[in-house]
Phi, psi and omega in degrees: 000321184256359184292326178295327182295326183241020191298321184291318181286330182292323179292336181271330188214132179224119179290164180296152182293148181282154169278134184208138176252112179290150177293161181303324178246093184295146179283146177296139181283141177293146181288149177294145183284135175290140181291138178288160180290123182290144178261125181293131179225152177293148180291122181288151178283124181295137179235145179290159179295125183292144181285338184298165183289333185254132178240127184225134181223100172059048180251131180286160181284143180288159181272351182279136180235163178300333178292340180281351186257127177211083181294135181200161179271125178270320177203161181209133176232154176095168182259127180299147180292342180265017181299139186220341187212148183238153172213149185222132173263110188289332182273314180280347181057054178239143178244131176247137182235115177269151184241176178274356183242022173085019177249153176229123178261128179246126185237132174237214178253172176057045178062024179270117178219153178215150179239124176253128184242120178281148178299333181253143180271060183247141178295158176258131177256343175220141181209120181214148174274145159279098194308125173063024181243353179081023180228149179231133183248131179232149175233121183271170177294340176271012175064034172262122180265121184240138173249120183260132173272111185291328181290322180266350177059045179206170180286124177275321180201151178218155182215123178274116181276135186286322180261174181282120179282119182248353178204146183207139179201146178250133175293123189303135178061032177220176177253017179259143181220146177261140178232119176254144184236183185287346181262009177086007179271148175236120182249167180238131174241153176226135173265117179267107183291329180288318179275349179055056178199155174277129185244115172290126181272153179295336185287144175201164175252114184297158183285336185273357181291327180294317179294321179294321183286326183273345181077017180247154175287138184282126176292168184296312184241078174262086184281153176277128182248350180200139176226124180226112171300133185281128176297160178062017177248004179056034177080004183279334187237147179221137178267132180237125179249136181252162188298326184277009176100356179283136181231129176229157170244123185252131177265112184286337180282332181249356178055055178205162176275127181253351179203141177228131177221153169087015178274185187293332185283346182270129184237155188262140180236345186224136175223148181244126179265122178239043181289137180291343181260358181229167177292142181273133179179169181280153178228097183267141182220134175255001180287130183294339179290340179277352179291136183236122173291135186268064177248076182215164191279135178274136180246330181202154177202156177199158173288138178248024176201155182282344181257005178075026180265343181231134181237133175256129183232130175253143187243166182295329181278004177097355179284152172233121179248136173252116183260137173266112183251021184291333179249134179285141181229116178270179182294332182285340183258022184293327181293321178292332182290338180298324187272355183266141177272074183251015178208140176230156182245137175253133177242117176281341179209146180269004180292158181286327182248117183232160180284150175296149176276109188266322185228136173225133174219147183236136175235113185275150173261110191289340184277004182235039173053037174063025180245015181211144180175195182237139177247119179267126186230130169242117186108186178085350180272173183294145178295132182098351179285163181294137181293130182201161172258120184267134177240118179253135174261114187246151180213124175228047180300330181266010181120156183295332181288342179251034181298140179234139172261105187269353179185156180211140174218138178251115179277121174280124189262154174270088185103174181283144184291139177242307181192173179206157173221152176259131183262154188286162177211151177262005182268202181289322178286149181289338181230148176263335181199169182228130176259126181238128179258127177234163179267143001262109172065038179252130181239121183236144181251127177246121181282156180295323181296318179294322178293321181296317181292326180288322180293328183285345179285159181285325181294141182275330179249119183228154173268119180254124181292145181225166177250123179281149181304123181285105181288140177296316176243099179297134180234340184251310181237098000282168183286126178281129184257323178197168184213165181213136176253113184255139180264135176250117181292132182296327180261017181290164184294324185252006186295315183296318180295320179294319180296319179295319180293319180292321177298320178295320179294320178296321180295320178294320180294329179292322183272346180277147177294148182289140182285342180243153181266033180293128193276344186287131183227007188287167178094162179232122179296156178292143180289343179294335180290336184260013181294145181295322181261054182291135183233123177284129182243331182218150175231136175252122183243131183234132175257146187237167184292334180275006177093356180274157176229127179246142184235130179244148169282114184249030181292319181240168184299341177267101183288145179232124179289127183241325182223146171229114181261118181286167180288338182251147176256122183293136174100350179235153184265101178241138178306137184299322180294322179291321184288322184269010180292156182295142177287127185242348180204145178222144175212138183235136178255115182288338181286316184253358184055046178255150182234129176250131183237123175245144182236182185289346180263006178085015181263137179242127177245134178251129180236146169250122182290329175255107186279152177264136184292326184265359181248112182232020182265149176228129182252129181246110185256122177246192182288342184237339186206171177233124180252141180244126180243142173246113185207157178263115183267006179079196181285162177097191181300150182250127176279120184260333182203149175229124179249128177214084184233359179212123183273071177216140181303142179266125184249345183209140176225143180208119174282153177208166177053051177058038174086000180274347177236144177224116176270136184235124176252131186253164178295331182277016176070028176248155182231136176237149175241123183252144171262105185287337181286329178248001180056054181227160178262118181281314175199161177222119183278165168282184180297130182271353180234138181297332180263011182054039180290140183297150174286126181250337185210140176230142173218127183238132179223150173262132178235143176267142178279084189294324182295323179291324179291322184286317186277346181231050182295331182289341181261001185292331181287329181277346180253153176279160181294335180297336180290341184249016180241132176234145182251127181243134180250116177264127186234137174230132178262173184292334178271020175067030174266128185246134181228140174247124184247139175284115182288346179277321185246340184088003180280153179275120180280317182191168180207158180203148178240135176265120184287137177213140182287335181231165182290133182276148183276305184213070177291149181211160179227152181221141173263116183260131179235149179159136181288332189264001185278331186248133171283181184288082184286334183282347178293133181083007180223156178244156180264124182293143179262003178267098182256111178259102181254116183258107180254136178284154179287142179273120178237144181297150176246101187289339186265010178241125179295144185222144175216173182297129183260150177283144180291159174300137184231155177246152180294098182284349180292335178240104182292343181291343182291338177295311177292332178298319179296322180297317184289335187268000181297132177079356182264042182238140173243150178243119183250122175258122177248112178245182184293327186236005183201158172238126179238128180244121180245156173252129179286357181258003187259153176275322184291140180276350179286146180292148175282345177206129180224133179229122174272126184272136180278342179235150181291129179264135182246346180202147180210159174200159176254162179213168185239158172221128185056039176065025177228139177299125185226347184196170178227142181250131179241133175246121182268162180293346175278355183091359179280146179245133181233133179247123180241146180274160176245143004264002185282348178059030176278146179285123178244349180196146178222144177203194179202159176296329180291318182287330182270308188248353187063038180251152165254139179291126181254167182297135178065013177295329183295340181288337182258007180276138172222163186212168176245173180286352180257025177066032169265132181237131177248127185232159178230132179221098183065239178271000183263145179226128185215151173237129179241147177246136184253333181273135180291328183275353184272131176210056182295332180278356180056053179271135012263359186300325185272353181289138173291152180275136178271003178223126181267103180293324179297320178294324177297316179296320179294322178294320178297321178293324178294318180293328182287348175295154181298127180292345180281346179283128180278130180267114184282170180295322180291334181281344183274063179229162178067213183295318182298317179295320178296321178294318180297319177296321179297318178294315182294324178293327179293339177293329180296326181267321184252351177057051179241134180280142182299313182290331175294320178297321179295320183280333188284123176250108184282005177295331180290338177294335177299317179292326181288313186278353180279354180234149176296161179295149178068007181232032179288141178295130182270144179236113181275112179232148173292148185304316184268007181270137181253149178283126179277119179257117181263124179247158181294332180289341181275353183270126178257110187268333189284348180289142180292150181264122180249140176249117184255158176284167183294325179292321178295322179295319179296319180298317181293323180294321178296315180299318181294323180294318179295320178297322181294319179296320180295319180295323179289329180292318182258030181294133179093342180264150179215134179278343182262113180275349180282143177293147182284130179282135179261147179284169180295323179295322179293320179295316180296318182297330184270322189250346183285137176256108183270147175276181184295318182294321179294319179297318180295319179295318180295321177296323178296317178299318180295323177297320178296315179298319179296321179297319178297318179295320178297322178296317179293322176298320179297319178297316179297320179298318178296320178297314179297320179296319178296317178297321179295322178295319178298317179296321180295317179295320179295323179293322178296317178296318179297322179295319179297321179293322183286338179294327183281345183266142176280165185292333181280351177270354182278000000 
């Protein structure tokens, strides 16, 4: 059948015959096909070979169009290598990681991750959550302020800032944010969730207020370098730090400066040396020569107390100053400030040249009246010292002037420091752990206990153990070598059993305690995962360098690890080197749910994912014998056979004939065919390439002998279908040598070599099938009747164990497949994908020239084909430049182009193509360092059911519970026993946020940021004034105070006057006897009053009561609306009557009135 296809090359070159052991009962050889009757055709005019790169001969146009292509990210796991900045939502327990290429990674718990991609590839310099609101705010280097909707995973609103943003801060638990720029201005923005837009507020802090308050002339470019809302000020005060070292506190309610620090007139009297090479202690000096004017550049700052009374400031020259801000100092009191010891200096090194202090964070110790804690410092050490994060334990119980450094530890980091965040704790310490981000993309967790023990040691530099971020798909440790995406048929024989087992494993994993102490718990899993009729549709299998294979349920975007197959099989004696060898090949059979694993030592292991209860045997096949073991392998997949008969790395595996055959391609250019049903070796060829080039690609197909079926229809009933089925193995080596092997006999049918001037990287071949792909190519041509079939002689292989093999079988459960084979004869194309060319051949053609040839202008490193509507329709090419090209079949025309950079912001790295796998629906799964991503290329494809199956990055229920918790009376003391469940978690989240934001929980409960709307809605110094008497209170009218159901009475003017007089006299009498009471008995309170004052309601009761009040308010509003409509109608009637009366009165003279 294929000899005509390769007849010219076969006559020129013939590889050595394969070694083959025929089975004990050889299969009957198929009869030669009778030549068809030739059709007379006119002699075509010979034409020279065209010079263009593309050669096309009678090929129909492909069905794929550019509209069918829509590259997008389906899922993403791991931390990008370009990660640079962190943000943390303390209530939702979500971590956001900004990158240098415009991406934001959001991480929660239970394998919940999300990737946000900005349209511009610009780094982020500021990143903060709108706490517990489901929004994330980023500021790029191009000064674009973006608000991300976490629930929708997209930009909700953006604003391009005209000047350079040099400082940014969000008022905690509000939607207001401060923006400082290079010109010394501080602006206010508000994110309006209802209008879905960023709103610039009229309020701002002018640039000249700092100069006026300090009494200094303002320089041209006094940029703002830090903005910190002051804790315990209910949002009224904000600290603003300028580049030249000036620090002010601005009162937004009074529009004035209430404190000034750091100008030229302030001099230093106390410094604390915390050098790692010297004893730590204070160094007080009264010598005027030690006074230092503080005119230097600020690099970092943070609050060092929960009430905003102490500020830590790091400078470019390596100094760290702690300012005491407990007393307000105006510009007039600057002389008195000189003599006060309200600032101390910390020195991490006594060297003259020190690194700038880049990062400062404070964690307070709550059991010591906010006078003790830890200061995290990055920088400030001597230039040339080892990079480390310094943690200082500070104590100023006796006053800031007597500050003591009681301990120091330098954390040696894995990579260069990028950023850090402090996580909440419910204990005495403000933080329970610390997350540190290092380059490239490494996230480590340091527990509070480990840091405490290290600080207490005498050594200054200690190794503190950390927990590395647990990746959902490990790619580095251990090293991932290759992967496979397997399809599970929904109507398959074993599909239901596999789905039930995986659902049971997931349920057990949910109830089992987590093996790691990773603190992030945010996000809500998709409800589709908990469906009663859960159906597994895809499996992701990854092989590793240590010989293990891990299997994930890849049905939905949240992958779940279900199986881990170790390198060793219990119960059999396998050489340790062979078992622990790196996994080099994987193959999955969707019909039988079988998995074949090949490694670098030439060993093949066969597993069944759905184990049989009555089958407990394992067969170990070596070069000389077959051993049978009966053993219990426990839960999970069952290993049925192990083959180890050739010590050469396995590079290709391919199942065929519904999983009963397995073709194995070796590095030494040999091919073996295994019978998986009997665990036997059918044949093993000699080297198929003269240069022993490795096997890179295998394709196995079943073909029906249609001519025999058509010409011998009367004998078809007496013969089995296996007599008319032949199995062909297509093999391609790395040097582009192609061989076709008869799968029934092991003989070589034909071979061909594709000439190339240079060594090819990853050539591959594909068998394309489809009735609609080829036009009538046989018209105008005849089929040659000279069939030269060169079969190698069958010789026994003494070193390969052999047993009786099962015959080739056809799926007898569907009788329609017999006619299917008849219809598919000749409808096959053979596609060769090389580094520099694409060649498309027809297996039905006599001519050896391709029917379509495309020379590639760029080197291709990976390729795959895909289907649309269950028909082969296109091929995907990945170039070494990272560009992706989609071509249609069979015309091989370009219908779409993209790149890894445009989709994922990735650059193609060396050997990345080895870990790429794909599905028939144009889904591609790639690995890049610590990152794992799946992209979809077809617009009509949505196998992951996005967005329904995506986990939510914002927990609305948690938001409602937090609002209910805040609405509780702040005067109620929350006991230790009450801090359980959701309420306890919320309280811990609030308390933990104090460590980072220094905000008191009860202050947050009492603080109503609604009043900030009135402050920020007007420009500074132009607030509307309200003249009120000192003892007069503003009357606030609420809807609950309006009683609508009372009847409305209209009284005469005399009655009103009488009532007013009576009311006035009563009021005067009450004021006269104010404070006196004739009743000496205490007033009895009702049960409702007692409950309202002393009852402690839980979150659910508060929510229910709030719901009832909302219903009552709605009813009142409806009644108010009805009354308003009645009054409006009456007013209209009165107005019309007045108009008529006026018209009548106009005609009458004044003497007629």
